[in-house]
C-alpha positions as CSV (number, residue, x, y, z in Angstrom):
1,M,-18.1,22.9,-1.6
2,P,-16.4,20.0,-0.1
3,K,-13.9,20.7,2.8
4,A,-10.3,20.0,2.0
5,T,-9.0,17.4,4.3
6,P,-5.5,18.0,5.9
7,S,-2.7,15.6,4.6
8,T,-1.9,13.1,7.4
9,P,1.0,10.5,7.1
10,E,-1.5,8.0,6.6
11,S,-2.7,9.6,3.2
12,Q,0.7,9.9,1.9
13,P,2.1,7.1,-0.4
14,P,4.2,4.5,1.4
15,T,8.0,4.9,1.3
16,S,8.7,1.2,0.9
17,Y,6.9,-2.1,0.6
18,E,7.6,-3.0,4.1
19,Q,6.1,0.2,5.5
20,A,3.1,-0.3,3.6
21,L,2.7,-3.8,4.7
22,A,3.2,-2.8,8.3
23,E,0.6,-0.1,7.8
24,L,-1.7,-2.4,6.2
25,E,-1.5,-5.2,9.0
26,Q,-2.1,-2.2,11.6
27,L,-5.3,-1.1,9.6
28,V,-6.6,-4.7,9.3
29,S,-6.4,-5.2,12.9
30,R,-8.0,-1.9,13.8
31,L,-10.7,-2.7,11.3
32,E,-11.4,-6.1,12.7
33,S,-11.7,-4.7,16.1
34,G,-15.2,-3.3,15.2
35,A,-14.5,-0.2,17.3
36,M,-14.3,2.2,14.5
37,P,-17.2,4.4,13.5
38,L,-18.5,4.0,10.1
39,E,-16.7,7.0,8.6
40,Q,-13.4,5.9,9.9
41,L,-14.3,2.3,8.6
42,L,-14.7,3.7,5.1
43,Q,-11.6,5.8,5.2
44,G,-9.8,2.8,6.5
45,Y,-11.1,0.5,3.8
46,Q,-10.1,3.1,1.3
47,R,-6.7,3.3,2.7
48,G,-6.2,-0.4,2.8
49,A,-7.1,-0.5,-0.9
50,Q,-4.4,1.8,-1.6
51,L,-1.9,0.0,0.1
52,L,-2.7,-3.2,-1.2
53,Q,-2.3,-1.9,-4.7
54,Y,0.9,-0.4,-3.7
55,C,2.1,-3.8,-2.6
56,R,0.8,-5.8,-5.7
57,D,2.5,-3.0,-8.0
58,R,5.9,-3.4,-5.8
59,L,5.7,-7.4,-6.1
60,A,4.9,-7.6,-9.9
61,A,8.0,-5.2,-10.3
62,V,10.2,-7.7,-8.4
63,E,8.5,-10.7,-10.3
64,G,9.3,-8.9,-13.6
65,Q,13.0,-8.5,-12.6
66,I,13.2,-12.0,-11.5
67,K,11.8,-13.3,-14.6
68,L,14.3,-11.0,-16.4
69,L,17.3,-12.7,-14.2
70,D,15.8,-16.3,-15.2
71,E,16.1,-15.5,-18.8
72,G,19.8,-14.5,-18.3
73,L,19.2,-10.9,-18.9
74,L,20.6,-8.5,-16.3
75,K,18.7,-5.2,-15.9
76,T,18.7,-2.8,-13.1
77,W,15.4,-2.9,-11.3
78,T,14.0,0.8,-10.6
79,P,10.8,1.1,-8.5
80,E,8.1,3.0,-10.4
């Protein structure tokens, strides 16, 4: 039976685009340093993929809002 891993701040969803981007930049820096053990590299890569997807989703939502504004439609943007 696999062990349950404790929930750490890094495993939580980001609270904002800016927070996700800052964490992603720090993570990339640590990964590029080459000083992480293999298991941590894998976990870092997985977390980076999650953060990247979060950022892409937020940017797509904002892009959709801009398109609506460009078309003369004003709708409230709500993050998903």
